[in-house]
Backbone as a ProteinNet text record, in pm:
[ID]
protein_1_A
[PRIMARY]
MNPKSLIDVVVDDLRYYLPYELGRYFIAASVLAGIIWVLRRTRFKSRQIQPRTATREDFRREVVSSLMTIFIYLLVAIPIDWSEHNGWMTYGGDGHPFAYNLMMFALIVLGHDAYFYWTHRAMHTRLLFKTFHRHHHLSTTPTPWTAYSFALPEALVNAMFFPFWLILVPTPGIVTFSFLTVQIIRNVTAHAGLELHPRWWLSTPLTSWISATTHHDLHHSGGFNHNYGFWFTFWDRLMGTEHPRYRETFARVTARPDATESQGLLSTPSGL
[TERTIARY]
11683.4	11623.4	11781.5	11821.1	11927.6	11857.5	11940.3	11895.2	11870	11785.8	11779.7	11743.8	11842.4	11802.3	11652	11602.8	11479.2	11453.1	11577.8	11550.5	11532.6	11609.4	11549.6	11446.6	11415	11239	11143.6	11174.1	11063.6	11083.4	11163.6	11235.6	11152.5	11115.2	11080.9	10934.7	10876.6	10729.3	10667.1	10739.3	10671.4	10679.1	10800.5	10798	10700.5	10678.4	10576.4	10453.2	10501.6	10335.5	10283.9	10269.9	10208.6	10108.4	10173	10129.3	10007	10052.6	9960.8	9844.5	9833.8	9750.2	9620.5	9705.1	9646.2	9571.7	9628.1	9565.3	9464	9482	9404.6	9253.4	9260.1	9140.7	9080.2	9138.2	9081.3	9003.9	9078.4	9011	8890.5	8917.6	8808.5	8625.1	8688.9	8579.8	8523.1	8613.8	8580.5	8510.1	8589.8	8521	8376.6	8351.3	8236.7	8137.2	8247.7	8091.6	8004.3	8098.5	8091.9	7941.8	7958.2	7911.1	7777.9	7713.6	7620.3	7592	7658.7	7582.5	7508.9	7561.3	7485	7345	7381.8	7273.3	7152.1	7175.3	7053.8	7001	7047.7	6956.3	6905	6899.7	6836	6730.5	6686	6536	6622.2	6735.1	6831.7	6806.4	6791.4	6726.6	6695.9	6590.7	6473.2	6562.4	6699.6	6791.6	6840.4	6831.9	6885.3	6829.2	6923.4	6841.7	6816.1	6862.7	6782.9	6717.8	6662.2	6598.2	6689	6754.7	6892.9	6975.5	7038.4	7129.4	7249.3	7394	7461.9	7505.8	7568.4	7629.7	7745	7747.8	7916.4	7962.6	7932.6	8004	8071.6	7946.9	7989.5	8122.8	8109	8209.4	8309.8	8345.7	8436.1	8535	8435.5	8448.3	8529.5	8465.6	8511.9	8650.6	8691	8793.5	8884.7	8925.6	9010.9	9017.6	8932.3	8964.7	9036.2	8967.4	9060.6	9181.5	9257.7	9417.4	9487.2	9411.6	9449.8	9478.3	9384.9	9346.8	9483.1	9518.8	9603.2	9744.3	9799.3	9886.6	9909.2	9812.2	9801.2	9857.1	9791.1	9831.2	9959.8	10032.1	10199.9	10281.8	10211	10300	10275.8	10187.8	10214.8	10291.7	10272.6	10359.9	10523.5	10526.3	10728.8	10780.7	10729.4	10763	10745.3	10660	10606.3	10725.7	10741.7	10801	10964.1	10999.6	11157.8	11176.9	11074.8	11085.1	11113.6	11029.7	11035.8	11184.8	11249.3	11384.5	11497.7	11459.1	11564.8	11522.8	11456.1	11435.3	11365.9	11331.1	11231.1	11107.9	11027.3	10917.1	10906	10808	10782	10665	10656.7	10545.9	10512.6	10566.6	10564.1	10585.4	10677.5	10722.2	10610.5	10699.2	10580.1	10600.3	10554.3	10578.3	10520.5	10403.3	10332.6	10228.5	10142.2	10060.1	9929.9	9856.3	9770.6	9638.2	9601.1	9502.7	9589	9727.4	9790.2	9732.7	9760	9676.5	9554.6	9482	9381.3	9303.5	9398.8	9325	9411	9535.8	9565.9	9498.1	9394.9	9349.1	9228.4	9150	9000.5	9103.9	9199.6	9235.5	9244.1	9289.4	9281.7	9160.7	9072.3	8948.9	8881.5	8856.4	8798.9	8861.7	9044.6	9065.2	9069.4	9078.7	8985.7	8869.1	8746.4	8625	8579.9	8675.9	8664.4	8715.4	8833.5	8907.7	8788	8760.4	8671.4	8577.2	8480.9	8356.6	8416.9	8481.4	8519.9	8590.6	8641.8	8701.2	8600.2	8543.5	8400.4	8315.8	8288	8181.2	8242.7	8373.3	8460.9	8418.7	8451.7	8444.6	8311.5	8181.7	8056.8	8021.1	8131.2	8070.9	8120.6	8050.9	8056.3	8183.3	8285.5	8379	8505.8	8462.8	8571.1	8474.5	8327.3	8294.2	8311.6	8302	8354.1	8496.2	8546.2	8747.7	8753.4	8680	8737	8654.3	8521.4	8416.7	8313.7	8296	8192	8209.2	8358.7	8366.6	8328.3	8323.8	8285.2	8144.1	8090	7914.6	7887.4	7965.5	7919.9	7857.7	7914.5	7829.2	7696.6	7626.8	7442.4	7416.5	7452.5	7415.6	7566.1	7619.5	7761.3	7763.1	7836.1	7900.5	8027.9	8091.5	8237.7	8313.5	8300.3	8399	8409.4	8346.3	8327.8	8422.6	8439.6	8525.4	8668.6	8709	8820.2	8855.9	8703.7	8626.7	8668.8	8771.8	8790.2	8892.3	8856.5	8885.6	9043.9	9152.2	9274.8	9260.3	9246.5	9242.3	9197	9055.3	8971	9069.9	9177.1	9216.1	9370.7	9441.1	9511.3	9443.8	9389.7	9308.2	9296	9197.5	9201.8	9349.1	9430.2	9582.8	9663.4	9609.6	9673.9	9681.4	9561.3	9530.9	9630.5	9728.3	9787.7	9930.5	10036.6	10119.4	10077.2	9963.6	9910.3	9925.1	9833	9803.9	9964.3	10050.4	10156.6	10226.1	10245.3	10324.3	10247.2	10151.4	10095.7	10091.3	10121.6	10059.4	10127.3	10262.9	10300.5	10251.7	10195.5	10153.9	10193.2	10170.4	10250.7	10180	10293.5	10277	10145.1	10163.8	10100.5	9890.6	9914.1	9763	9734.9	9836.8	9862.2	9777	9822.1	9800.9	9691.2	9605.3	9469.8	9378.7	9419.2	9374.6	9301.9	9439.8	9387.1	9320.1	9320	9255.1	9092.7	9047.5	8903.6	8841.4	8960.7	8884.6	8835.7	8925.2	8896.7	8774.2	8757.8	8616.2	8523.4	8538.9	8433.2	8370.9	8473	8456	8378.1	8417.7	8364.8	8134.8	8209.7	8070.2	7992.8	8018	7940.6	7892.6	7946.3	7941.7	7863.5	7819.5	7750.2	7637	7556.4	7433.2	7289	7364.4	7255.3	7296.5	7212.9	7197	7273.3	7377.9	7422.8	7437.1	7351.6	7364.3	7212.8	7194.6	7056.7	6980.3	6850.3	6742.6	6728.1	6814.1	6838.7	6929.9	7028.4	7106	7071.2	7015.4	7005.8	6918.3	6886	6794.3	6841.1	7016.2	7060.6	7137.1	7148.9	7268.4	7434.4	7436.6	7617.6	7587.6	7521	7538.9	7506.8	7439	7332.1	7412.7	7502.1	7613.2	7694	7688.7	7766	7731.8	7748.4	7705.9	7656	7526.7	7517.2	7517	7515.2	7532.1	7425.2	7307	7192.7	7256.5	7313.8	7354.2	7447	7541.3	7648.9	7574.4	7493.9	7389	7290.3	7271.3	7207.4	7224.6	7319.8	7465	7479	7463.6	7483.1	7396.7	7243.2	7132.7	7029.8	7137.7	7057.2	7053.7	7105.9	7091	7255.2	7288.8	7408.1	7459.4	7347.6	7391.3	7371.1	7378.7	7397.1	7448.8	7454.7	7555.6	7706.1	7773.1	7912.8	8027.2	7932.9	8058.9	8080.3	8222.1	8237.2	8229.1	8257.1	8244.9	8119.4	8057.2	7982	7934.2	7808.4	7686.6	7687.2	7812	7782.5	7817.1	7891.7	7963.8	7788.5	7732.7	7635.7	7495.8	7491.3	7384.2	7416.8	7540.8	7602.3	7574.7	7607.7	7624.5	7485.7	7402.5	7238.6	7229.3	7314.2	7335.2	7311.8	7257.6	7206.2	7070.5	7063.1	6933.7	6844.5	6700.3	6610.2	6539.9	6595.2	6492.7	6587.8	6709.4	6829.4	6742.3	6679.4	6589.8	6478.8	6398.7	6320.6	6345.4	6457.5	6487.6	6551.2	6634.7	6718.6	6578.2	6499.6	6391.8	6322.1	6289.6	6243.1	6323.6	6434.4	6514	6576.9	6547.1	6592.7	6439.9	6321.4	6177.9	6237.9	6120.1	6114.6	6068.1	6139.3	6114.3	5947.7	5905.8	5728.8	5684.6	5701.2	5637.2	5709.4	5829.5	5896.9	5822.8	5821.4	5739.3	5605	5541.1	5391.1	5349.6	5441.2	5370.9	5466.6	5516.7	5630.1	5699	5812.7	5834.7	6024.8	6061.1	6163.9	6147.5	6041.2	6054.8	6121.9	6232.2	6285.7	6189.3	6182.6	6077.7	6130.8	5971.8	5990.8	6101.9	6130.4	6190.7	6374.7	6417.1	6568.8	6663.4
10037.5	9945.9	9809.9	9770.1	9631.3	9554.7	9481.9	9440.1	9307.8	9194.5	9054.7	8967.2	8834.3	8729.3	8688.1	8603.2	8573.2	8445.3	8350.8	8298.8	8328.9	8454.3	8521.6	8579.5	8673.1	8689	8580.7	8463.6	8332.5	8306.7	8343.1	8279.6	8351.8	8476.9	8612.2	8609.6	8582.1	8568.5	8470	8323.7	8211.3	8249.5	8327.5	8366.7	8419.3	8560.8	8705	8721.6	8707.1	8706.1	8577.8	8490.4	8376	8333.6	8374.6	8416.1	8490	8648.2	8730.7	8704.1	8649.9	8663.1	8504	8435.1	8320.8	8376.8	8428.8	8560.9	8647	8704	8779.3	8737.4	8619.5	8550.1	8461.6	8412.9	8373.7	8437.1	8519.3	8614.1	8706.1	8735.3	8774	8705.7	8606	8492.4	8463.4	8395.1	8329.6	8433.2	8624.5	8662.6	8698.4	8731.1	8756	8620.3	8492.5	8362.9	8391.9	8430.2	8402.3	8508.9	8678.1	8737	8658.1	8651.8	8595.5	8467.1	8376	8290.3	8347.3	8443.4	8511.6	8596.3	8665.6	8744.2	8630.1	8471.2	8416.9	8388.2	8387.4	8353.6	8471.4	8600.5	8707.1	8781.5	8866.1	8901.7	8895.3	8967.5	8987.4	8839	8729.7	8633	8647.4	8776.1	8835.2	8864.1	8897.1	8968	8858.3	8725.3	8635.2	8608.6	8670.8	8672.3	8583.8	8443.3	8319.3	8234.9	8166.9	8060.5	7942	7885.7	7808	7850.6	7755.5	7759.9	7667.4	7728.2	7711.7	7534.7	7445.5	7249.9	7298.6	7174.4	7139	7138	7028.4	7000.2	7181.4	7253.8	7407.1	7440.1	7492.3	7508.4	7432.6	7306.5	7225.1	7286.9	7260.9	7343.2	7450.7	7550.6	7687.8	7714.4	7649.3	7656.6	7604.2	7444.2	7413.1	7488.7	7573.4	7651.3	7753.8	7803.9	7963.1	7939.2	7802.2	7775.9	7745.4	7733.2	7742.9	7863.3	7945.9	8068.5	8170.7	8144.4	8202.6	8151.3	8018.9	7980	8071.9	8072.4	8214.3	8289.3	8383.6	8489.1	8488	8404.4	8409	8409.4	8305.8	8303.9	8455.5	8486.4	8654.3	8780.1	8738.9	8848.2	8818.7	8738.4	8691.5	8782.5	8770.5	8873.6	9009.6	9088.8	9183.7	9260.8	9169.7	9196	9161.3	9061.8	9047	9233.9	9235.9	9332.3	9460.6	9492.2	9585.2	9601.8	9534.7	9481.7	9543.1	9533.2	9534.9	9672.9	9756.7	9879.1	9881.4	9792.2	9775	9789.6	9811	9860.7	9935.4	10023.5	10085	10082.8	10099.5	10118.2	10260.5	10307.9	10462.5	10512	10475	10496.5	10569.7	10633.3	10635.2	10773.8	10862	10988.5	11089.1	11014.7	11120.6	11170.7	11277.2	11341.8	11270.9	11267.8	11206.4	11198.8	11334.7	11370.9	11301.6	11302.1	11251.3	11065.3	11021.7	10891.9	10870.2	10947.7	10912.8	10942.3	11036	11039	10920.6	10852.3	10718.7	10593.9	10568.8	10486.1	10506.9	10669	10602.2	10630.7	10633.5	10600.5	10435.2	10393.7	10252.6	10164.3	10234.5	10129.6	10166.9	10257.3	10269.3	10204.9	10210.1	10120.4	9972.3	9917.5	9824	9775.7	9868.1	9825.4	9801.6	9915.6	9919.4	9762.8	9716	9581.7	9483.2	9513	9386.6	9351.9	9440.9	9481.2	9410.2	9429.3	9413.5	9254.4	9208.7	9095.6	8968	9041.6	8929.2	8937.2	9058.5	9021.9	8979.2	8955.4	8875.1	8737.9	8714	8562.2	8548.5	8593.4	8551.5	8507.9	8546.3	8511.9	8335.9	8282.3	8202.5	8104.1	8191.1	8114.2	8090.7	8189.2	8194.7	8072	8090.9	8102	7964.4	7837.9	7723.9	7701	7713.3	7744.3	7816.4	7966.8	8097.7	8069.1	8126.3	8134.5	8056.5	7932.2	7846.5	7778	7758.6	7689	7808.9	7908	8020.7	8027.8	7986	7989.4	7871.2	7752.7	7657	7659.2	7814.4	7850.1	7941.3	7880.9	7955.1	8015	7931.6	8035.4	8102.4	8197.9	8210.6	8268.6	8240.5	8260.3	8339.9	8379.7	8461.7	8388.8	8236.1	8165.4	8142.9	8186.9	8175.3	8316.6	8390.2	8510.7	8498.5	8371.7	8344.3	8200.6	8164.9	8078.7	8038.1	8076.4	8041.3	7946	7952	7838.8	7912.8	7799.7	7839.9	7965.6	8025.3	8066	8182.9	8193.6	8307.5	8365.9	8300	8337.1	8390	8369.1	8464.2	8589.7	8579.3	8667.7	8795.2	8788	8868.5	8885.2	8786.8	8872.2	8993.7	8953.6	9020	9181.4	9222	9354.6	9443.2	9367.1	9432.8	9474	9365.7	9425.5	9487.5	9507.5	9620.4	9734.5	9726.4	9893	9916.4	9831.5	9906.2	9926.8	9875.1	9915.2	10096.4	10077	10234.5	10322	10241	10381.3	10368.5	10397.5	10358.3	10415.8	10332.3	10360.1	10339	10402.2	10387.7	10267	10227.6	10079	10087.8	10147.7	10244.9	10228.5	10268.5	10261.6	10102.2	10039.5	9932.6	9849.7	9830.3	9761.5	9773.4	9902.8	9935.9	9922.1	9924.1	9863.8	9686.5	9627.1	9490.9	9441.9	9519.8	9514.5	9566.4	9672.4	9686.4	9621	9540	9481.5	9330.9	9274.6	9154.2	9181.1	9276.6	9319.5	9299.3	9379.7	9404.7	9268.2	9203.4	9069.9	8958.7	8968.2	8886.8	8913.8	9072.7	9125	9106.8	9119.1	9041.9	8923	8827.7	8695	8652.8	8770.9	8689.2	8644	8669.2	8542.9	8627.9	8727.7	8814.8	8958.4	9024.7	9200.1	9255	9347.6	9362.3	9506.4	9599.7	9713.5	9782.6	9868.9	9954.7	10014.3	9930.3	9935.7	10120.1	10234.1	10338.6	10307.6	10241	10251.6	10282.8	10223.5	10260.6	10392.9	10492.9	10566.9	10699.2	10691.4	10843	10839.8	10967.8	10978.4	10946.9	10977.9	10920.1	10751.4	10674.6	10576.1	10485	10521.4	10445.5	10352.9	10402.2	10334	10295.8	10282.4	10139.8	9992.1	9930.1	9794.9	9734.6	9720.9	9618.1	9454.4	9375.9	9228.7	9187.5	9230.7	9161.1	9187.5	9308	9359.5	9209.8	9146.1	9051.9	8900.4	8884.7	8763.4	8731.9	8867.3	8799.2	8755.2	8798.2	8767.3	8616.2	8528.1	8407.1	8321	8463	8294.9	8308.5	8327.5	8314.4	8464.7	8558.3	8709.8	8704	8549.3	8569.9	8660.5	8748.2	8804.9	8983.1	8964.1	9104.5	9124	9254.7	9292.6	9206.9	9259.4	9207.5	9328.3	9462.1	9508.4	9454.6	9514.3	9490	9590.6	9702.4	9794.8	9898.6	9903.9	10011.4	9957	10017.8	9968.6	10096.7	10182.9	10252.2	10199.6	10095.7	10065.7	9984.7	9893.7	9797.2	9913.5	10010.5	10092.9	10169.2	10200	10300.1	10175.3	10035.3	9914.3	9844.5	9916	9818.1	9684.6	9629.1	9511.1	9496.4	9598.9	9612.7	9526	9409.4	9340.8	9439.1	9384.7	9477.5	9479.6	9401.3	9354.6	9380.3	9467.6	9469.5	9583.5	9656.8	9741.9	9664.8	9621.4	9533.6	9449.1	9352	9275.2	9292.2	9398	9462.9	9518.2	9576.8	9651.9	9499	9401	9331.7	9240.1	9216.7	9160	9261.9	9362.7	9460.6	9518.6	9497.3	9532.2	9482.6	9566.8	9504	9367.9	9305.8	9154.7	9106.3	9208.6	9139.6	9156.1	9257.3	9280.6	9148.9	9140.7	9016.8	8883.9	8835.3	8755.1	8706.3	8808.8	8807.2	8826.7	8853.7	8838	8730	8648.9	8552.2	8551.6	8724	8775.6	8716.8	8598.9	8512	8433.3	8418.2	8366.5	8423.1	8397.7	8432.9	8452.1	8524.4	8649.8	8560	8512.3	8419.1	8497.7	8450.4	8492.9	8530.6	8483	8527.3	8402.8
12089	12105.1	12053.5	12159.2	12061.1	11998	11878.6	11776.2	11822.1	11791.1	11848.6	11720.2	11782.8	11680	11672.2	11565.7	11561.2	11648.8	11684.5	11818.4	11922.3	11992.7	12100	12118.8	11988.7	12000.1	12008.4	11950.2	11954.8	12137.1	12179.9	12316.1	12387.6	12371.3	12466.8	12439.5	12302.8	12290.1	12307.2	12354	12466.6	12583.1	12597.8	12783.4	12832.7	12752.4	12764.3	12704.9	12573.2	12488.8	12493.6	12443.3	12484.5	12611.2	12718.6	12869	12898.7	12805.7	12813.9	12749.1	12590.5	12522.7	12582.6	12608.4	12697.1	12814.9	12879	12975.2	12980.4	12847.6	12809.9	12731.6	12683.7	12638.8	12739.6	12813.1	12976.4	13052.8	13082.7	13172	13142.5	13057.2	13012.4	12979.9	12874.9	12834.6	13052.2	13126.5	13225.5	13344.3	13363.8	13410.4	13349.5	13231.1	13200.9	13204	13192.6	13191.3	13320.3	13431.8	13537.7	13571.5	13518.1	13574.3	13454.1	13364.3	13295.2	13393.3	13458.3	13563.9	13615.3	13702.8	13838.7	13767.5	13662.9	13589.8	13564	13487.3	13485.4	13578.7	13672.3	13813.3	13882.6	13822.4	13879.9	13779.7	13808	13695	13579.7	13561.1	13425.1	13327.9	13367.7	13291.2	13178.5	13171.9	13052.1	12919.6	12981.3	12837.8	12772.4	12808	12716.7	12568.5	12486.4	12328.8	12268.1	12273	12225	12322	12304.9	12372.1	12412.7	12316.8	12301.2	12407.2	12423.1	12538.8	12479.8	12480.1	12456.2	12549	12453.8	12485.7	12535.8	12615.9	12676.8	12531.7	12439.8	12294.7	12249.3	12271.7	12200.5	12264	12449.9	12499.6	12481.2	12440.7	12443	12319	12173.1	12050.6	12085.9	12131.9	12132	12250.5	12321.7	12407.2	12288.3	12256.8	12175.3	12045.1	11971	11859.5	11888.9	12033	12079.6	12083	12129.4	12149.6	12020.3	11883	11814.8	11744.7	11767.3	11780.7	11835.9	11935.3	12012.9	12003.6	11910.4	11853.3	11728.9	11655.5	11536	11533.8	11641	11698.7	11759.3	11800.9	11821.7	11689.5	11637.4	11530.8	11451.7	11441.6	11373.4	11434.7	11572.7	11684.9	11664.5	11591.9	11597.7	11506.6	11374	11318.5	11348	11374.7	11416.8	11525.5	11640.3	11728.2	11684	11605.6	11561.2	11463.7	11372	11272	11397.4	11485.2	11585	11656	11736.7	11776.8	11692.4	11570.5	11462.7	11391.6	11427.8	11358.8	11260.2	11197.2	11093.4	11065.2	11214.9	11238.2	11396.5	11383.9	11535.1	11579.6	11678	11772.9	11834.1	11734.2	11763.6	11910.8	11982.5	12079.1	12188.3	12288.2	12447	12466.1	12581.3	12612.9	12572.2	12459.9	12399.9	12500.5	12422	12517.6	12549.4	12647.8	12654.9	12548.9	12467.2	12357.5	12213.7	12237.3	12127.9	12178.3	12270.3	12263.4	12260.6	12308.8	12271.6	12126.5	12032.6	11914	11845.8	11864.3	11841.9	11856	11960.9	12040.6	11929.8	11908.1	11820.5	11696.9	11578.9	11513.4	11455.9	11577	11564.3	11590.7	11674.8	11677.6	11515.2	11500.7	11350.4	11249.3	11232.6	11123.7	11161.6	11275.4	11263.6	11290.5	11290.6	11219.5	11077.7	11030.7	10887.2	10885.1	10883.1	10855.1	10888.6	10999	11018.3	10967	10900.6	10843.1	10753	10667	10505.7	10492.9	10585.3	10554.6	10640.1	10752.9	10773.4	10646.6	10547.6	10497.4	10394.4	10335.1	10231.8	10269.1	10407.3	10416.9	10450	10406.5	10405.8	10253.5	10130.2	10005.6	10046.4	9876.2	9906.5	9822.1	9803	9780.6	9910	10038.6	10137.3	10260.1	10247.7	10392.2	10442.8	10374.2	10418	10465.5	10404.9	10445.2	10560.9	10569.1	10654	10784.4	10702	10850	10885.6	10820.3	10876.8	11044.2	11059.9	11195.5	11293.7	11246.5	11370.7	11366.6	11272.7	11273	11340.7	11396.4	11454.4	11545.7	11618.6	11747.8	11724.3	11682.1	11648.1	11783.3	11887	12022.5	12095.5	12039.9	12104.9	12268.1	12322.4	12459.4	12453.5	12574.8	12603	12514.8	12540.9	12499.2	12330.2	12279	12117.6	12059.4	12131.5	12075.1	11995.4	12018.9	11935.1	11908.7	11842.9	11776.7	11651.3	11591.5	11453.2	11382.4	11230.4	11195.7	11161	11153.1	11124	11035.1	10895.3	10781	10885.5	10924.8	10933	11083.9	11202.4	11260.2	11196.4	11115.4	11054.9	10990.6	10941.8	10883.7	10983.5	11085.2	11225.7	11307.8	11278.5	11310.3	11236.4	11125.9	11030.7	11038.3	11113.1	11093	11162.7	11241.8	11341.5	11262.6	11189.1	11123.9	10958.2	10905.7	10835.3	10904.7	11029.2	11097.2	11099.8	11157.2	11211.9	11094.2	10963	10855.1	10817.6	10869.7	10799.1	10908.1	11021.6	11115.6	11286.9	11265.9	11384.5	11503	11567.7	11683	11855.3	11913.1	12123.1	12112.3	12224.7	12284.8	12396.6	12425.3	12560.4	12508	12347.7	12340.6	12237.7	12209.3	12110.8	12244.9	12355.2	12497.8	12536.9	12551.7	12566	12468	12343.9	12219.6	12280.5	12273.4	12275.7	12396.4	12521.6	12616.9	12655.7	12529.8	12512	12406.3	12345.3	12209.1	12280.4	12336.4	12409.2	12507.5	12603.1	12637.4	12548.7	12430.3	12341.1	12262.4	12209.2	12165.5	12256.9	12370.4	12505.6	12504.1	12501.6	12526.3	12425.8	12301.6	12183.5	12168.2	12238.8	12235.3	12377.1	12419.6	12604.5	12521.9	12452.6	12453.6	12564.3	12590.8	12718.2	12711.2	12688.9	12603.5	12788.8	12721.8	12858.6	12888.2	12769.8	12767.2	12775.9	12853.2	12933.2	12768.1	12841.8	12724.6	12613	12716.6	12659.7	12544.5	12485.2	12478.9	12271.9	12207.7	12074.3	12050.4	12175.8	12156	12189.6	12211.3	12223.5	12121	12043.8	11934.7	11963	12128.1	12157.7	12162.3	12170.1	12187.8	12087.6	11995.9	11888.6	11799.8	11813.2	11681.6	11743.2	11835.5	11933.6	11928.2	11878.3	11837.6	11965	12009.6	12113.5	12130.6	12215.3	12252	12129.5	12122.5	12021	11890.2	11833.4	11681.4	11646.9	11718.4	11676.9	11685.3	11834.5	11845.1	11703.6	11657.4	11527.2	11484.7	11437.2	11315.2	11290.9	11453.1	11496.3	11457.3	11475.3	11545.1	11366.5	11254.3	11146.8	11047.8	11139.1	11046.9	10966.9	10877.8	10832.6	10740.7	10649.6	10556.8	10618.8	10791.4	10825.1	10942.1	10989	11126.2	11120.8	11016.4	11027.7	11122.8	11144.2	11179.2	11379.8	11411.1	11542.6	11627.6	11618.6	11698.3	11658.4	11547.5	11532.2	11458.3	11404.2	11309.7	11191.8	11191.4	11090.4	10944.8	10917.9	10818.4	10772.8	10851.8	10882	10760.1	10856.7	10827.6	10664.8	10666	10495.7	10410.3	10453.9	10323	10283.6	10434.7	10401.7	10428.6	10558.9	10589	10724.1	10839.1	10915.5	10924	11048.4	11015.8	11069.1	11001.5	10962.2	11120.2	11217.7	11309.2	11439	11424.4	11511	11633.8	11637.1	11700	11761.7	11714.5	11752.9	11876.8	11826	11943.8	12022.4	11994.7	12155	12206.6	12209	12279.8	12336.3	12243.3	12316.6	12474.2	12429.6	12515.1	12606.7	12623	12735.8	12769.8	12734.7	12840.3	12958.9	13018.5	13180	13187.9	13320.8	13374.2	13341.4	13354.9	13438.9	13277.9	13187.6	13073.5	12961.8	12969.3	12925	12973.1	13068.1	13135.7	13099.5	13129.9	13072.3	12910.9	12872	12730.3	12611.7	12698.7	12630.7	12550.9	12571.1	12437.2	12480.7	12556.9	12484.9	12379.2	12303.8	12200.9	12089	11968.2	11926	11774.7	11704.7	11670.4	11520.7	11435.1	11306.3	11219.2	11160.5	11036.9	11075.8	11188	11197	11175.6
[MASK]
++++++++++++++++++++++++++++++++++++++++++++++++++++++++++++++++++++++++++++++++++++++++++++++++++++++++++++++++++++++++++++++++++++++++++++++++++++++++++++++++++++++++++++++++++++++++++++++++++++++++++++++++++++++++++++++++++++++++++++++++++++++++++++++++++++++++++++++++

């Protein structure tokens, strides 16, 4: 690859990366928001996790914050791309066998889940919470638009996963692209406010360790010292930070609509 000046990289990232990142967020959030709008007008309305509904002010704050987060992501992407174009960092090339790419995808997901758990938990300490993470928790009732609603310091922490990862593990471009695509879908799903996973999700060994929407919603709705994980639940299980009512709440919101309505189970359990 021919070396590029920093100015050339900045121009290219403004032309290509910025629209990509804006599109990634707005397409994922708006599509899921539309799906949820439809589902709330069907029998699936009983799967709303909290009785409260996000306000117009919540929406405005989340979108404005997300635009600032995307700006931070752009600032971090520029030195990454500059380093890659000048041979100081590599994405690991392309043309690898499918099995290799699948293995690399699994590795980056596991790496990101560990990074997210520990940085997230650190940002909940008294020393860091107000500066880094309080802004995200203004969204007590999350929506798909909450996915990128961070204070600038937290946005930087989240963005720094990629340079750290690429320095340690050269990763093919197709794997990076696939990860970013799946990651934003997982992110908006975690903040959906409506449980989108089937009721058997926590009952099978194959899926029970993959976090459902309820898992992260409990973290926003009062379980601030629980459920720090993003992709999976095993860090929370291992470290004793999984919300004690996660399974109970999931069972409640995924109960059959007729049972939910007759028993008044849409109310939030006390202590959440």
